[in-house]
C-alpha positions as a printed NumPy array, in Angstrom:
array([[-186.037,  -19.438,    0.101],
       [-188.498,  -20.53 ,    2.635],
       [-187.767,  -23.08 ,    5.354],
       [-189.811,  -25.75 ,    3.602],
       [-187.562,  -25.481,    0.556],
       [-184.446,  -26.129,    2.675],
       [-185.883,  -29.2  ,    4.416],
       [-184.878,  -31.739,    1.709],
       [-181.342,  -30.328,    1.609],
       [-181.012,  -30.475,    5.4  ],
       [-182.413,  -34.003,    5.409],
       [-179.816,  -35.009,    2.821],
       [-176.965,  -33.561,    4.905],
       [-178.181,  -35.375,    8.03 ],
       [-178.529,  -38.64 ,    6.091],
       [-174.961,  -38.328,    4.733],
       [-173.677,  -37.768,    8.25 ],
       [-175.381,  -40.82 ,    9.734],
       [-174.837,  -43.125,    6.747],
       [-171.291,  -42.191,    5.687],
       [-169.332,  -39.969,    8.044],
       [-170.239,  -41.425,   11.444],
       [-169.633,  -45.114,   10.518],
       [-166.265,  -44.181,    8.987],
       [-165.195,  -42.464,   12.203],
       [-166.204,  -45.562,   14.174],
       [-164.137,  -47.777,   11.849],
       [-161.138,  -45.464,   12.258],
       [-161.422,  -45.615,   16.052],
       [-161.669,  -49.421,   15.943],
       [-158.594,  -49.659,   13.673],
       [-156.615,  -47.342,   15.969],
       [-157.559,  -49.462,   18.991],
       [-156.563,  -52.632,   17.119],
       [-153.156,  -51.205,   16.189],
       [-152.604,  -49.982,   19.758],
       [-153.324,  -53.465,   21.135],
       [-150.647,  -55.162,   19.013],
       [-147.582,  -56.185,   21.019],
       [-144.662,  -58.523,   20.451],
       [-145.863,  -62.11 ,   20.101],
       [-149.272,  -61.245,   18.651],
       [-150.383,  -63.208,   15.575],
       [-151.797,  -60.855,   12.943],
       [-152.991,  -60.682,    9.358],
       [-152.05 ,  -57.705,    7.192],
       [-154.258,  -55.944,    4.676],
       [-152.31 ,  -57.802,    1.962],
       [-153.28 ,  -61.16 ,    3.497],
       [-149.882,  -61.951,    4.999],
       [-150.027,  -63.885,    8.262],
       [-147.249,  -63.522,   10.808],
       [-146.161,  -62.956,   14.374],
       [-145.167,  -59.51 ,   15.596],
       [-141.564,  -59.552,   16.832],
       [-141.187,  -55.853,   17.606],
       [-143.705,  -53.011,   17.71 ],
       [-143.218,  -49.252,   17.696],
       [-145.37 ,  -46.315,   16.657],
       [-143.658,  -46.074,   13.262],
       [-143.193,  -49.724,   12.229],
       [-143.681,  -53.366,   13.137],
       [-141.311,  -56.249,   12.565],
       [-143.395,  -59.21 ,   11.433],
       [-142.007,  -62.745,   11.288],
       [-143.793,  -64.487,    8.416],
       [-141.78 ,  -67.724,    8.565],
       [-138.922,  -68.91 ,   10.777],
       [-136.024,  -66.549,   10.152],
       [-137.945,  -64.269,    7.726],
       [-138.824,  -60.88 ,    9.191],
       [-140.422,  -58.014,    7.28 ],
       [-141.045,  -54.376,    8.232],
       [-144.582,  -53.055,    7.895],
       [-146.528,  -49.99 ,    8.955],
       [-148.902,  -50.458,   11.897],
       [-151.798,  -49.286,    9.689],
       [-151.284,  -52.414,    7.546],
       [-152.645,  -54.658,   10.317],
       [-156.047,  -55.938,    9.255],
       [-156.901,  -58.169,   12.201],
       [-155.463,  -59.988,   15.179],
       [-155.578,  -63.768,   14.859],
       [-156.681,  -65.619,   17.964],
       [-155.762,  -69.278,   18.251],
       [-158.753,  -71.601,   17.929],
       [-160.046,  -73.15 ,   21.117],
       [-159.159,  -76.787,   21.663],
       [-162.065,  -79.04 ,   20.763],
       [-163.802,  -80.647,   23.669],
       [-163.537,  -84.402,   23.676],
       [-166.55 ,  -86.357,   24.72 ],
       [-165.824,  -89.258,   26.993],
       [-167.643,  -92.509,   26.284],
       [-169.996,  -93.539,   29.043]])
């Protein structure tokens, strides 16, 4: 095969890398950083949509309090996002 015949195949491989593989690696790095930032007292949402507060965190599992007195064990990979409390609304003073 000549080099011109391989060009579409090489272009396809490069496109797969930049469109599929590289973004997935970036998402994995972001998820790992998110899981590493979770400490006790952090409000989180799991991939199942359960909201709770982390009571204990280790590399193997998290203890998540989902209501007062109800604690569940989950894997750190199940954390979908960290919930930040909303900022207090600014009150406008009448002039």
